[in-house]
N, CA, C and O atoms as a GROMACS GRO file, in nm:
protein
  424
    1MET      N    1   0.083  -0.121   0.000
    1MET     CA    2   0.000   0.000   0.000
    1MET      C    3   0.087   0.126   0.000
    1MET      O    4   0.063   0.218  -0.078
    2LEU      N    5   0.188   0.131   0.087
    2LEU     CA    6   0.274   0.249   0.094
    2LEU      C    7   0.344   0.273  -0.040
    2LEU      O    8   0.361   0.387  -0.082
    3SER      N    9   0.384   0.164  -0.105
    3SER     CA   10   0.457   0.179  -0.232
    3SER      C   11   0.374   0.248  -0.340
    3SER      O   12   0.430   0.311  -0.430
    4SER      N   13   0.242   0.238  -0.332
    4SER     CA   14   0.158   0.303  -0.433
    4SER      C   15   0.158   0.455  -0.418
    4SER      O   16   0.117   0.526  -0.510
    5PHE      N   17   0.202   0.506  -0.303
    5PHE     CA   18   0.209   0.650  -0.280
    5PHE      C   19   0.353   0.700  -0.269
    5PHE      O   20   0.376   0.818  -0.243
    6GLN      N   21   0.451   0.611  -0.288
    6GLN     CA   22   0.590   0.645  -0.263
    6GLN      C   23   0.637   0.766  -0.344
    6GLN      O   24   0.699   0.857  -0.288
    7SER      N   25   0.608   0.771  -0.471
    7SER     CA   26   0.654   0.881  -0.556
    7SER      C   27   0.592   1.014  -0.511
    7SER      O   28   0.661   1.115  -0.500
    8GLU      N   29   0.463   1.012  -0.487
    8GLU     CA   30   0.393   1.134  -0.444
    8GLU      C   31   0.446   1.183  -0.308
    8GLU      O   32   0.470   1.302  -0.290
    9LEU      N   33   0.463   1.091  -0.215
    9LEU     CA   34   0.515   1.128  -0.084
    9LEU      C   35   0.658   1.179  -0.094
    9LEU      O   36   0.693   1.278  -0.029
   10GLN      N   37   0.741   1.113  -0.173
   10GLN     CA   38   0.880   1.157  -0.186
   10GLN      C   39   0.887   1.298  -0.244
   10GLN      O   40   0.973   1.376  -0.203
   11ASN      N   41   0.799   1.331  -0.337
   11ASN     CA   42   0.795   1.468  -0.390
   11ASN      C   43   0.765   1.569  -0.280
   11ASN      O   44   0.825   1.677  -0.277
   12ILE      N   45   0.675   1.536  -0.190
   12ILE     CA   46   0.643   1.625  -0.078
   12ILE      C   47   0.763   1.636   0.016
   12ILE      O   48   0.802   1.746   0.056
   13PHE      N   49   0.823   1.520   0.050
   13PHE     CA   50   0.938   1.520   0.142
   13PHE      C   51   1.058   1.594   0.083
   13PHE      O   52   1.138   1.651   0.157
   14SER      N   53   1.070   1.594  -0.048
   14SER     CA   54   1.181   1.663  -0.114
   14SER      C   55   1.157   1.813  -0.128
   14SER      O   56   1.252   1.890  -0.142
   15SER      N   57   1.032   1.854  -0.122
   15SER     CA   58   0.997   1.994  -0.146
   15SER      C   59   0.984   2.079  -0.020
   15SER      O   60   1.000   2.201  -0.026
   16TYR      N   61   0.955   2.016   0.093
   16TYR     CA   62   0.926   2.091   0.215
   16TYR      C   63   1.010   2.042   0.333
   16TYR      O   64   1.051   1.926   0.336
   17PRO      N   65   1.034   2.130   0.430
   17PRO     CA   66   1.101   2.085   0.552
   17PRO      C   67   1.015   1.980   0.623
   17PRO      O   68   0.893   1.989   0.624
   18VAL      N   69   1.081   1.883   0.681
   18VAL     CA   70   1.012   1.771   0.745
   18VAL      C   71   1.064   1.753   0.887
   18VAL      O   72   1.184   1.762   0.913
   19THR      N   73   0.972   1.727   0.978
   19THR     CA   74   1.009   1.690   1.114
   19THR      C   75   0.896   1.606   1.172
   19THR      O   76   0.792   1.588   1.108
   20ALA      N   77   0.916   1.557   1.290
   20ALA     CA   78   0.815   1.481   1.362
   20ALA      C   79   0.856   1.479   1.507
   20ALA      O   80   0.974   1.488   1.540
   21TYR      N   81   0.759   1.467   1.594
   21TYR     CA   82   0.790   1.454   1.736
   21TYR      C   83   0.852   1.317   1.755
   21TYR      O   84   0.790   1.215   1.724
   22ASN      N   85   0.973   1.312   1.805
   22ASN     CA   86   1.057   1.192   1.808
   22ASN      C   87   1.092   1.154   1.664
   22ASN      O   88   1.066   1.043   1.618
   23LYS      N   89   1.149   1.250   1.597
   23LYS     CA   90   1.182   1.241   1.455
   23LYS      C   91   1.263   1.118   1.419
   23LYS      O   92   1.239   1.057   1.315
   24GLU      N   93   1.357   1.079   1.503
   24GLU     CA   94   1.441   0.964   1.470
   24GLU      C   95   1.358   0.837   1.452
   24GLU      O   96   1.388   0.755   1.366
   25PHE      N   97   1.254   0.821   1.532
   25PHE     CA   98   1.169   0.703   1.520
   25PHE      C   99   1.086   0.708   1.392
   25PHE      O  100   1.089   0.616   1.312
   26ASP      N  101   1.011   0.817   1.374
   26ASP     CA  102   0.920   0.827   1.259
   26ASP      C  103   0.994   0.830   1.126
   26ASP      O  104   0.960   0.757   1.033
   27LEU      N  105   1.095   0.916   1.116
   27LEU     CA  106   1.167   0.924   0.989
   27LEU      C  107   1.252   0.801   0.966
   27LEU      O  108   1.275   0.760   0.852
   28GLY      N  109   1.299   0.740   1.075
   28GLY     CA  110   1.374   0.615   1.061
   28GLY      C  111   1.290   0.506   0.997
   28GLY      O  112   1.339   0.430   0.913
   29PHE      N  113   1.165   0.498   1.037
   29PHE     CA  114   1.072   0.401   0.977
   29PHE      C  115   1.060   0.425   0.827
   29PHE      O  116   1.066   0.331   0.748
   30LEU      N  117   1.042   0.551   0.789
   30LEU     CA  118   1.026   0.584   0.647
   30LEU      C  119   1.157   0.569   0.570
   30LEU      O  120   1.156   0.524   0.455
   31LYS      N  121   1.269   0.605   0.632
   31LYS     CA  122   1.398   0.588   0.565
   31LYS      C  123   1.426   0.441   0.537
   31LYS      O  124   1.482   0.407   0.433
   32SER      N  125   1.386   0.353   0.629
   32SER     CA  126   1.408   0.210   0.607
   32SER      C  127   1.326   0.157   0.490
   32SER      O  128   1.350   0.046   0.442
   33ARG      N  129   1.231   0.237   0.443
   33ARG     CA  130   1.148   0.199   0.329
   33ARG      C  131   1.185   0.279   0.204
   33ARG      O  132   1.110   0.282   0.106
   34GLY      N  133   1.301   0.344   0.208
   34GLY     CA  134   1.355   0.408   0.089
   34GLY      C  135   1.331   0.557   0.074
   34GLY      O  136   1.377   0.615  -0.024
   35PHE      N  137   1.262   0.621   0.167
   35PHE     CA  138   1.238   0.765   0.157
   35PHE      C  139   1.362   0.842   0.200
   35PHE      O  140   1.441   0.796   0.282
   36THR      N  141   1.379   0.960   0.142
   36THR     CA  142   1.486   1.050   0.182
   36THR      C  143   1.423   1.184   0.223
   36THR      O  144   1.313   1.218   0.180
   37PHE      N  145   1.495   1.258   0.305
   37PHE     CA  146   1.445   1.384   0.359
   37PHE      C  147   1.555   1.490   0.349
   37PHE      O  148   1.628   1.514   0.445
   38PRO      N  149   1.566   1.553   0.232
   38PRO     CA  150   1.674   1.651   0.214
   38PRO      C  151   1.657   1.780   0.295
   38PRO      O  152   1.752   1.857   0.309
   39LYS      N  153   1.538   1.804   0.348
   39LYS     CA  154   1.513   1.929   0.423
   39LYS      C  155   1.462   1.897   0.564
   39LYS      O  156   1.352   1.938   0.601
   40GLU      N  157   1.541   1.823   0.641
   40GLU     CA  158   1.499   1.788   0.778
   40GLU      C  159   1.512   1.908   0.870
   40GLU      O  160   1.612   1.979   0.868
   41SER      N  161   1.410   1.928   0.951
   41SER     CA  162   1.413   2.029   1.056
   41SER      C  163   1.446   1.960   1.187
   41SER      O  164   1.436   1.837   1.197
   42PRO      N  165   1.486   2.037   1.289
   42PRO     CA  166   1.517   1.975   1.419
   42PRO      C  167   1.399   1.900   1.478
   42PRO      O  168   1.283   1.927   1.445
   43CYS      N  169   1.429   1.806   1.564
   43CYS     CA  170   1.327   1.727   1.632
   43CYS      C  171   1.262   1.810   1.743
   43CYS      O  172   1.333   1.858   1.832
   44PRO      N  173   1.130   1.829   1.740
   44PRO     CA  174   1.062   1.908   1.844
   44PRO      C  175   1.079   1.849   1.984
   44PRO      O  176   1.088   1.923   2.081
   45MET      N  177   1.082   1.717   1.994
   45MET     CA  178   1.098   1.653   2.124
   45MET      C  179   1.234   1.691   2.185
   45MET      O  180   1.243   1.725   2.304
   46LYS      N  181   1.337   1.685   2.103
   46LYS     CA  182   1.471   1.719   2.153
   46LYS      C  183   1.484   1.869   2.177
   46LYS      O  184   1.555   1.910   2.269
   47ALA      N  185   1.417   1.951   2.096
   47ALA     CA  186   1.420   2.096   2.118
   47ALA      C  187   1.347   2.133   2.246
   47ALA      O  188   1.385   2.230   2.313
   48ALA      N  189   1.244   2.058   2.281
   48ALA     CA  190   1.167   2.086   2.402
   48ALA      C  191   1.238   2.040   2.529
   48ALA      O  192   1.209   2.090   2.638
   49THR      N  193   1.330   1.946   2.516
   49THR     CA  194   1.395   1.886   2.634
   49THR      C  195   1.460   1.989   2.725
   49THR      O  196   1.432   1.988   2.845
   50PRO      N  197   1.547   2.079   2.674
   50PRO     CA  198   1.609   2.176   2.765
   50PRO      C  199   1.514   2.287   2.811
   50PRO      O  200   1.546   2.361   2.904
   51VAL      N  201   1.400   2.299   2.748
   51VAL     CA  202   1.301   2.399   2.789
   51VAL      C  203   1.222   2.346   2.909
   51VAL      O  204   1.204   2.417   3.008
   52LEU      N  205   1.175   2.221   2.899
   52LEU     CA  206   1.094   2.164   3.005
   52LEU      C  207   1.176   2.116   3.124
   52LEU      O  208   1.129   2.122   3.238
   53LYS      N  209   1.297   2.069   3.099
   53LYS     CA  210   1.389   2.023   3.204
   53LYS      C  211   1.324   1.922   3.298
   53LYS      O  212   1.320   1.941   3.419
   54LEU      N  213   1.274   1.814   3.240
   54LEU     CA  214   1.210   1.708   3.318
   54LEU      C  215   1.312   1.602   3.356
   54LEU      O  216   1.388   1.556   3.271
   55GLY      N  217   1.315   1.562   3.481
   55GLY     CA  218   1.391   1.448   3.528
   55GLY      C  219   1.534   1.436   3.476
   55GLY      O  220   1.560   1.358   3.385
   56TYR      N  221   1.624   1.513   3.533
   56TYR     CA  222   1.764   1.508   3.490
   56TYR      C  223   1.824   1.371   3.519
   56TYR      O  224   1.808   1.318   3.629
   57SER      N  225   1.894   1.314   3.422
   57SER     CA  226   1.959   1.184   3.436
   57SER      C  227   2.109   1.204   3.452
   57SER      O  228   2.175   1.254   3.362
   58THR      N  229   2.161   1.165   3.567
   58THR     CA  230   2.306   1.174   3.587
   58THR      C  231   2.378   1.070   3.502
   58THR      O  232   2.494   1.088   3.466
   59ARG      N  233   2.310   0.962   3.469
   59ARG     CA  234   2.369   0.858   3.385
   59ARG      C  235   2.391   0.909   3.242
   59ARG      O  236   2.497   0.886   3.184
   60TYR      N  237   2.291   0.976   3.187
   60TYR     CA  238   2.299   1.023   3.049
   60TYR      C  239   2.336   1.171   3.038
   60TYR      O  240   2.355   1.222   2.928
   61HIS      N  241   2.345   1.239   3.151
   61HIS     CA  242   2.380   1.382   3.155
   61HIS      C  243   2.288   1.468   3.070
   61HIS      O  244   2.332   1.557   2.997
   62THR      N  245   2.161   1.439   3.080
   62THR     CA  246   2.061   1.517   3.007
   62THR      C  247   1.926   1.503   3.076
   62THR      O  248   1.908   1.419   3.165
   63TYR      N  249   1.832   1.584   3.034
   63TYR     CA  250   1.696   1.574   3.086
   63TYR      C  251   1.618   1.469   3.008
   63TYR      O  252   1.656   1.432   2.896
   64LYS      N  253   1.511   1.423   3.067
   64LYS     CA  254   1.422   1.326   3.004
   64LYS      C  255   1.358   1.389   2.881
   64LYS      O  256   1.322   1.507   2.882
   65TRP      N  257   1.343   1.310   2.775
   65TRP     CA  258   1.271   1.357   2.658
   65TRP      C  259   1.123   1.368   2.692
   65TRP      O  260   1.064   1.270   2.737
   66PRO      N  261   1.062   1.483   2.673
   66PRO     CA  262   0.921   1.500   2.711
   66PRO      C  263   0.826   1.432   2.613
   66PRO      O  264   0.846   1.435   2.492
   67LYS      N  265   0.723   1.372   2.668
   67LYS     CA  266   0.614   1.320   2.586
   67LYS      C  267   0.537   1.439   2.530
   67LYS      O  268   0.549   1.551   2.581
   68ILE      N  269   0.459   1.415   2.427
   68ILE     CA  270   0.381   1.523   2.367
   68ILE      C  271   0.290   1.589   2.471
   68ILE      O  272   0.280   1.711   2.478
   69GLN      N  273   0.225   1.506   2.551
   69GLN     CA  274   0.134   1.559   2.654
   69GLN      C  275   0.210   1.649   2.752
   69GLN      O  276   0.159   1.754   2.792
   70GLU      N  277   0.330   1.608   2.790
   70GLU     CA  278   0.410   1.689   2.883
   70GLU      C  279   0.450   1.822   2.820
   70GLU      O  280   0.445   1.926   2.885
   71ALA      N  281   0.489   1.818   2.694
   71ALA     CA  282   0.526   1.943   2.625
   71ALA      C  283   0.405   2.035   2.614
   71ALA      O  284   0.415   2.155   2.638
   72TRP      N  285   0.291   1.978   2.578
   72TRP     CA  286   0.168   2.058   2.565
   72TRP      C  287   0.132   2.122   2.700
   72TRP      O  288   0.105   2.242   2.707
   73ASP      N  289   0.132   2.042   2.804
   73ASP     CA  290   0.094   2.092   2.936
   73ASP      C  291   0.186   2.204   2.983
   73ASP      O  292   0.140   2.297   3.050
   74TYR      N  293   0.312   2.197   2.949
   74TYR     CA  294   0.407   2.300   2.988
   74TYR      C  295   0.390   2.426   2.903
   74TYR      O  296   0.382   2.537   2.955
   75LEU      N  297   0.385   2.408   2.772
   75LEU     CA  298   0.382   2.523   2.680
   75LEU      C  299   0.246   2.590   2.670
   75LEU      O  300   0.236   2.709   2.640
   76PHE      N  301   0.140   2.512   2.695
   76PHE     CA  302   0.003   2.564   2.681
   76PHE      C  303  -0.076   2.530   2.808
   76PHE      O  304  -0.183   2.469   2.800
   77SER      N  305  -0.024   2.568   2.920
   77SER     CA  306  -0.086   2.530   3.048
   77SER      C  307  -0.229   2.583   3.063
   77SER      O  308  -0.305   2.532   3.146
   78ASP      N  309  -0.265   2.682   2.985
   78ASP     CA  310  -0.400   2.738   2.994
   78ASP      C  311  -0.499   2.672   2.896
   78ASP      O  312  -0.616   2.710   2.891
   79GLN      N  313  -0.451   2.572   2.818
   79GLN     CA  314  -0.537   2.507   2.719
   79GLN      C  315  -0.540   2.356   2.745
   79GLN      O  316  -0.438   2.289   2.735
   80GLU      N  317  -0.655   2.306   2.778
   80GLU     CA  318  -0.669   2.164   2.805
   80GLU      C  319  -0.655   2.083   2.677
   80GLU      O  320  -0.708   2.120   2.572
   81TYR      N  321  -0.583   1.972   2.687
   81TYR     CA  322  -0.563   1.882   2.572
   81TYR      C  323  -0.527   1.744   2.624
   81TYR      O  324  -0.447   1.731   2.716
   82TYR      N  325  -0.586   1.642   2.565
   82TYR     CA  326  -0.551   1.505   2.594
   82TYR      C  327  -0.516   1.437   2.463
   82TYR      O  328  -0.598   1.428   2.372
   83GLU      N  329  -0.393   1.390   2.455
   83GLU     CA  330  -0.343   1.331   2.332
   83GLU      C  331  -0.431   1.215   2.286
   83GLU      O  332  -0.453   1.120   2.361
   84ALA      N  333  -0.481   1.224   2.165
   84ALA     CA  334  -0.573   1.124   2.111
   84ALA      C  335  -0.502   1.010   2.037
   84ALA      O  336  -0.563   0.907   2.010
   85HIS      N  337  -0.374   1.029   2.005
   85HIS     CA  338  -0.299   0.928   1.928
   85HIS      C  339  -0.367   0.897   1.795
   85HIS      O  340  -0.377   0.782   1.755
   86ARG      N  341  -0.413   1.001   1.729
   86ARG     CA  342  -0.471   0.991   1.595
   86ARG      C  343  -0.391   1.087   1.507
   86ARG      O  344  -0.358   1.198   1.550
   87ALA      N  345  -0.361   1.047   1.387
   87ALA     CA  346  -0.267   1.120   1.301
   87ALA      C  347  -0.298   1.269   1.288
   87ALA      O  348  -0.211   1.352   1.312
   88TYR      N  349  -0.421   1.303   1.252
   88TYR     CA  350  -0.453   1.444   1.231
   88TYR      C  351  -0.442   1.523   1.361
   88TYR      O  352  -0.382   1.630   1.364
   89ASP      N  353  -0.500   1.470   1.467
   89ASP     CA  354  -0.496   1.537   1.596
   89ASP      C  355  -0.352   1.554   1.644
   89ASP      O  356  -0.314   1.662   1.691
   90ASP      N  357  -0.273   1.448   1.632
   90ASP     CA  358  -0.133   1.457   1.673
   90ASP      C  359  -0.059   1.562   1.591
   90ASP      O  360   0.013   1.644   1.647
   91ALA      N  361  -0.077   1.559   1.459
   91ALA     CA  362  -0.007   1.654   1.372
   91ALA      C  363  -0.045   1.798   1.404
   91ALA      O  364   0.041   1.886   1.406
   92LEU      N  365  -0.172   1.823   1.428
   92LEU     CA  366  -0.220   1.957   1.460
   92LEU      C  367  -0.155   2.009   1.589
   92LEU      O  368  -0.104   2.121   1.593
   93HIS      N  369  -0.158   1.929   1.693
   93HIS     CA  370  -0.103   1.973   1.821
   93HIS      C  371   0.049   1.978   1.820
   93HIS      O  372   0.109   2.066   1.883
   94GLU      N  373   0.112   1.886   1.751
   94GLU     CA  374   0.257   1.889   1.740
   94GLU      C  375   0.303   2.012   1.663
   94GLU      O  376   0.406   2.070   1.695
   95ALA      N  377   0.228   2.052   1.561
   95ALA     CA  378   0.260   2.173   1.487
   95ALA      C  379   0.252   2.296   1.578
   95ALA      O  380   0.334   2.388   1.567
   96GLN      N  381   0.156   2.297   1.667
   96GLN     CA  382   0.144   2.408   1.762
   96GLN      C  383   0.263   2.409   1.858
   96GLN      O  384   0.312   2.516   1.895
   97ILE      N  385   0.308   2.291   1.898
   97ILE     CA  386   0.426   2.282   1.985
   97ILE      C  387   0.549   2.334   1.910
   97ILE      O  388   0.628   2.410   1.966
   98VAL      N  389   0.566   2.292   1.785
   98VAL     CA  390   0.679   2.338   1.703
   98VAL      C  391   0.676   2.490   1.690
   98VAL      O  392   0.779   2.556   1.705
   99TYR      N  393   0.560   2.544   1.660
   99TYR     CA  394   0.549   2.690   1.643
   99TYR      C  395   0.580   2.764   1.773
   99TYR      O  396   0.647   2.867   1.770
  100LYS      N  397   0.534   2.712   1.884
  100LYS     CA  398   0.561   2.775   2.013
  100LYS      C  399   0.710   2.772   2.044
  100LYS      O  400   0.766   2.871   2.090
  101LEU      N  401   0.775   2.659   2.019
  101LEU     CA  402   0.921   2.651   2.040
  101LEU      C  403   0.994   2.748   1.948
  101LEU      O  404   1.092   2.810   1.989
  102TYR      N  405   0.946   2.760   1.824
  102TYR     CA  406   1.004   2.856   1.729
  102TYR      C  407   0.990   2.999   1.783
  102TYR      O  408   1.085   3.077   1.777
  103GLN      N  409   0.873   3.032   1.835
  103GLN     CA  410   0.850   3.166   1.891
  103GLN      C  411   0.943   3.192   2.009
  103GLN      O  412   0.981   3.307   2.035
  104MET      N  413   0.980   3.085   2.080
  104MET     CA  414   1.070   3.098   2.196
  104MET      C  415   1.217   3.099   2.154
  104MET      O  416   1.306   3.112   2.238
  105GLY      N  417   1.242   3.087   2.025
  105GLY     CA  418   1.379   3.085   1.976
  105GLY      C  419   1.447   2.952   1.989
  105GLY      O  420   1.570   2.943   1.984
  106LYS      N  421   1.369   2.847   2.007
  106LYS     CA  422   1.424   2.712   2.023
  106LYS      C  423   1.413   2.632   1.896
  106LYS      O  424   1.454   2.516   1.892
   0.00000   0.00000   0.00000
């Protein structure tokens, strides 16, 4: 099924900047199926990590990577949201997280 859309999707991935929350996982899946991403943007999850500063790990010398819900609750504390784990809903809210981080200079 994916192969029937491969050319169309690759044209989109080649034309626009691409990212995803936990980009290494999502893009890794697609890269293993032959897609390339010449215009990758930073990973929002990793960009949010030093902003939220959740659970510092002395073992890894970094903060915990925030879940989408944690990032939303921190960045939009005045707006209720419960992650639905549905593609459109996730994409919409993740885009808002990306834009907020961009506004913060992150």
